[in-house]
C-alpha positions in Angstrom: 85.6 104.8 87.5 84.9 103.9 84.0 81.2 103.1 84.7 80.9 106.4 86.6 82.2 108.4 83.5 79.9 106.5 81.2 77.0 107.2 83.5 77.8 111.0 83.7 78.2 111.1 80.0 74.9 109.3 79.5 73.2 111.7 81.9 74.5 114.7 80.3 74.0 113.9 76.7 70.7 112.0 76.8 68.7 115.0 78.0 70.2 117.2 75.3 69.5 114.7 72.6 65.9 114.4 73.8 65.5 118.1 74.3 65.4 118.6 70.6 62.9 115.9 70.1 60.6 116.6 73.0 60.4 120.4 72.6 59.8 120.9 69.0 58.4 124.3 68.5 54.8 124.1 67.3 53.4 127.6 67.5 49.8 127.0 66.6 48.4 130.4 65.7 44.8 130.7 66.5 42.8 131.7 63.5 40.6 134.8 63.7 36.8 134.7 63.2 37.4 136.2 59.7 39.8 133.5 58.8 37.5 130.8 60.0 34.5 132.2 58.3 35.9 132.8 54.7 36.3 130.4 51.7 33.8 127.7 53.0 30.3 126.7 52.0 28.2 127.2 55.1 24.8 125.6 55.3 22.1 126.2 57.9 21.7 123.1 60.0 19.6 124.5 62.9 17.5 127.5 63.6 15.5 128.2 66.7 13.6 131.2 68.1 12.4 132.1 71.6 10.0 134.9 72.3 9.9 136.3 75.8 11.3 133.4 77.5 8.6 131.1 76.0 9.7 127.5 75.0 12.2 127.5 72.3 10.7 126.9 68.8 12.5 124.8 66.1 12.2 127.1 63.2 14.3 124.8 61.0 11.8 122.1 61.1 9.5 124.2 59.0 12.0 124.8 56.3 11.4 123.4 52.8 14.2 121.3 51.5 14.9 123.9 48.8 15.6 126.5 51.4 17.4 124.2 53.9 20.2 123.4 51.5 21.1 127.0 50.6 24.8 127.9 50.7 26.3 130.9 52.4 29.8 131.8 51.3 32.0 134.6 52.6 35.0 135.9 50.8 38.3 137.5 51.9 37.4 140.7 50.1 34.5 141.1 52.7 31.8 140.2 50.2 29.3 137.3 50.5 26.8 135.5 48.4 23.8 133.2 49.2 23.1 130.6 46.6 20.6 127.9 46.0 21.8 124.4 47.1 21.1 121.3 45.3 17.4 121.9 45.1 15.8 125.1 44.0 12.3 126.2 45.0 11.7 127.3 41.5 13.8 126.1 38.6 13.8 129.7 37.2 15.4 131.1 40.3 18.9 132.3 39.9 21.6 130.2 41.4 23.0 133.2 43.4 20.1 135.1 44.9 21.7 137.5 47.5 25.1 139.3 47.5 26.5 141.9 49.7 29.3 142.9 52.1 30.1 141.5 55.5 32.3 142.6 58.5 33.1 141.4 62.1 33.5 144.0 64.7 35.7 143.8 67.8 32.7 142.6 69.8 32.5 139.6 67.5 29.2 140.6 65.7 28.9 139.6 62.2 27.1 142.2 60.0 25.9 141.5 56.5 24.5 144.0 54.1 22.7 143.1 51.0 20.5 146.1 50.5 19.8 149.3 52.7 19.5 147.5 56.0 22.4 145.8 57.6 21.7 142.5 59.7 23.8 141.8 62.7 24.3 138.7 64.8 26.6 137.8 67.7 29.0 135.0 66.7 28.5 132.6 69.7 30.8 129.9 68.3 33.1 129.7 65.3 35.2 126.7 64.4 36.5 125.3 61.1 33.3 123.4 60.7 30.7 125.2 62.9 29.3 128.7 63.0 26.6 129.6 65.7 25.0 133.0 65.5 22.6 134.7 67.9 20.4 137.7 67.1 18.1 139.4 69.5 15.2 141.6 68.3 12.9 143.8 70.5 9.6 144.8 69.0 6.5 145.9 70.9 7.4 144.5 74.3 8.5 141.3 72.8 12.1 140.0 72.8 12.9 137.5 70.0 16.0 135.5 70.4 17.1 133.6 67.3 20.0 131.1 67.1 21.3 129.9 63.9 23.7 127.1 63.5 25.7 126.6 60.2 28.0 123.7 59.3 30.8 123.9 56.7 30.4 121.7 53.9 
């Protein structure tokens, strides 16, 4: 009888003891696109274009080093700046050469405005370290699809 009581106690208390350990509440809150975008240095690492379903062209391969290392930074107050990276094309160029405002709409389009004309692109993917944008332009019976990939540094 003593063995049965110990077994019942064991079967009763062990699940309770492990319930606290096994079922720790980890409520991972998914970050919004806004939260993933801000306060990081984003550097363009790939840029392709495709016109009217022609072969995809690697535009990034034609970038000079002084342009390929430029830094895009988005701030929580919905402003952004684009600055020269480690290399400048001209030493007289200002470090920050573009500033403006940004927003993300409910359809996950990122809009940046640094002058009179806003530029928008669909956020295809955004993680803590990767941002992929796609922009489609139609002009004179040509459709140009551009895909830009940024990496957080």
